[in-house]
One Martini backbone bead per residue (centre of mass of N, CA, C, O) as a GRO file, in nm:
protein
  120
    1MET     BB    1  13.229   7.662  10.623
    2TYR     BB    2  12.940   7.550  10.659
    3SER     BB    3  12.644   7.563  10.763
    4GLU     BB    4  12.387   7.376  10.862
    5ARG     BB    5  12.178   7.517  10.684
    6GLU     BB    6  12.336   7.501  10.416
    7GLU     BB    7  12.354   7.192  10.409
    8THR     BB    8  12.050   7.139  10.414
    9LEU     BB    9  11.983   7.292  10.157
   10PHE     BB   10  12.159   7.126   9.972
   11LYS     BB   11  12.031   6.845  10.023
   12THR     BB   12  11.731   6.927   9.951
   13THR     BB   13  11.796   7.039   9.663
   14LEU     BB   14  11.869   6.778   9.514
   15GLY     BB   15  11.579   6.679   9.487
   16GLY     BB   16  11.482   6.920   9.313
   17ILE     BB   17  11.672   6.877   9.079
   18MET     BB   18  11.582   6.592   8.994
   19LYS     BB   19  11.287   6.667   8.941
   20GLY     BB   20  11.347   6.882   8.726
   21LEU     BB   21  11.498   6.697   8.531
   22GLU     BB   22  11.265   6.504   8.483
   23ARG     BB   23  11.075   6.715   8.365
   24SER     BB   24  11.262   6.807   8.134
   25SER     BB   25  11.296   6.514   8.005
   26GLU     BB   26  10.981   6.495   7.924
   27GLN     BB   27  11.038   6.705   7.727
   28TYR     BB   28  11.005   6.806   7.403
   29THR     BB   29  11.209   6.872   7.125
   30TYR     BB   30  11.228   7.073   6.827
   31ASP     BB   31  11.321   7.042   6.495
   32VAL     BB   32  11.277   7.176   6.193
   33LYS     BB   33  11.396   6.909   6.037
   34GLU     BB   34  11.189   6.756   6.206
   35VAL     BB   35  10.913   6.544   6.268
   36GLU     BB   36  11.022   6.421   6.507
   37PRO     BB   37  11.088   6.411   6.817
   38ALA     BB   38  11.321   6.458   7.026
   39LYS     BB   39  11.517   6.299   7.241
   40PRO     BB   40  11.527   6.295   7.561
   41LEU     BB   41  11.690   6.341   7.840
   42HIS     BB   42  11.807   6.193   8.099
   43ALA     BB   43  11.879   6.290   8.411
   44ASP     BB   44  12.170   6.157   8.418
   45GLN     BB   45  12.279   6.326   8.161
   46TYR     BB   46  12.302   6.614   8.300
   47VAL     BB   47  12.567   6.589   8.460
   48ASP     BB   48  12.751   6.623   8.184
   49GLN     BB   49  12.637   6.895   8.154
   50PRO     BB   50  12.644   7.209   8.121
   51HIS     BB   51  12.632   7.414   8.428
   52HIS     BB   52  12.436   7.616   8.664
   53PHE     BB   53  12.374   7.850   8.926
   54TYR     BB   54  12.090   8.067   9.008
   55ALA     BB   55  12.051   8.365   9.207
   56SER     BB   56  11.774   8.579   9.334
   57SER     BB   57  11.691   8.903   9.429
   58PHE     BB   58  11.600   9.232   9.462
   59CYS     BB   59  11.943   9.308   9.503
   60THR     BB   60  12.068   9.022   9.405
   61TRP     BB   61  12.328   8.797   9.267
   62LYS     BB   62  12.423   8.446   9.168
   63THR     BB   63  12.690   8.247   9.023
   64SER     BB   64  12.750   7.882   8.990
   65GLU     BB   65  12.864   7.548   8.995
   66ASP     BB   66  12.838   7.592   9.308
   67ILE     BB   67  12.577   7.565   9.517
   68ARG     BB   68  12.706   7.643   9.787
   69GLU     BB   69  12.800   7.924   9.705
   70VAL     BB   70  12.522   8.039   9.646
   71ILE     BB   71  12.387   7.990   9.919
   72LYS     BB   72  12.588   8.140  10.097
   73HIS     BB   73  12.552   8.416   9.970
   74MET     BB   74  12.240   8.448  10.005
   75GLU     BB   75  12.230   8.407  10.311
   76SER     BB   76  12.415   8.659  10.378
   77GLU     BB   77  12.209   8.875  10.270
   78GLY     BB   78  11.894   8.810  10.392
   79ASN     BB   79  11.717   8.740  10.140
   80ASN     BB   80  11.497   8.650   9.943
   81TYR     BB   81  11.517   8.359   9.711
   82ASN     BB   82  11.603   8.226   9.396
   83LEU     BB   83  11.662   7.893   9.255
   84TRP     BB   84  11.859   7.784   8.972
   85TYR     BB   85  11.875   7.584   8.684
   86VAL     BB   86  12.142   7.604   8.428
   87PRO     BB   87  12.212   7.458   8.094
   88VAL     BB   88  12.487   7.636   8.116
   89PRO     BB   89  12.752   7.790   8.134
   90ASP     BB   90  12.858   8.037   8.346
   91GLU     BB   91  12.979   8.221   8.093
   92ALA     BB   92  12.720   8.263   7.971
   93ASN     BB   93  12.490   8.432   7.768
   94TYR     BB   94  12.186   8.584   7.908
   95GLN     BB   95  11.870   8.644   7.990
   96ILE     BB   96  11.683   8.850   8.221
   97LYS     BB   97  11.344   8.794   8.353
   98TYR     BB   98  11.215   8.851   8.635
   99TYR     BB   99  11.470   8.691   8.775
  100ALA     BB  100  11.492   8.503   8.511
  101PRO     BB  101  11.619   8.271   8.316
  102GLN     BB  102  11.656   8.268   7.946
  103VAL     BB  103  11.658   7.925   7.928
  104GLN     BB  104  11.651   7.637   7.793
  105GLY     BB  105  11.583   7.420   8.076
  106ALA     BB  106  11.528   7.599   8.291
  107PHE     BB  107  11.481   7.583   8.660
  108LEU     BB  108  11.308   7.593   8.950
  109ILE     BB  109  11.393   7.485   9.264
  110GLY     BB  110  11.347   7.750   9.462
  111GLN     BB  111  11.228   7.917   9.757
  112TYR     BB  112  11.399   8.139   9.992
  113GLU     BB  113  11.438   8.193  10.356
  114PRO     BB  114  11.630   8.329  10.557
  115LYS     BB  115  11.766   8.319  10.849
  116LYS     BB  116  11.727   8.510  11.109
  117LYS     BB  117  11.903   8.725  11.286
  118SER     BB  118  11.986   8.776  11.601
  119ARG     BB  119  11.954   9.011  11.843
  120LYS     BB  120  12.154   9.159  12.117
   0.00000   0.00000   0.00000
């Protein structure tokens, strides 16, 4: 169902996701009503939070809760693309600016260049 390259991208991307979650969890968020910063979520707590993955290139984009589905679609397009973790449900409405989701807590997992198909 998935190519070896897609599986490798998926496995290596998991490390990027966890690093990004750890960076996000280290940042404090402030509520107007609070004097003290809100306690950040630990990376493990993000697993239970609604989220999806967003990928975009100069000509197409894809969102899904299944990262494999996003990678497979973008690899089939054959263009360089950015892959994002977005901490809201897939059906949520949000702005995209310069190919990036404008959602607090979203982070870039990585930039990928699909393997070029050989011509026969």
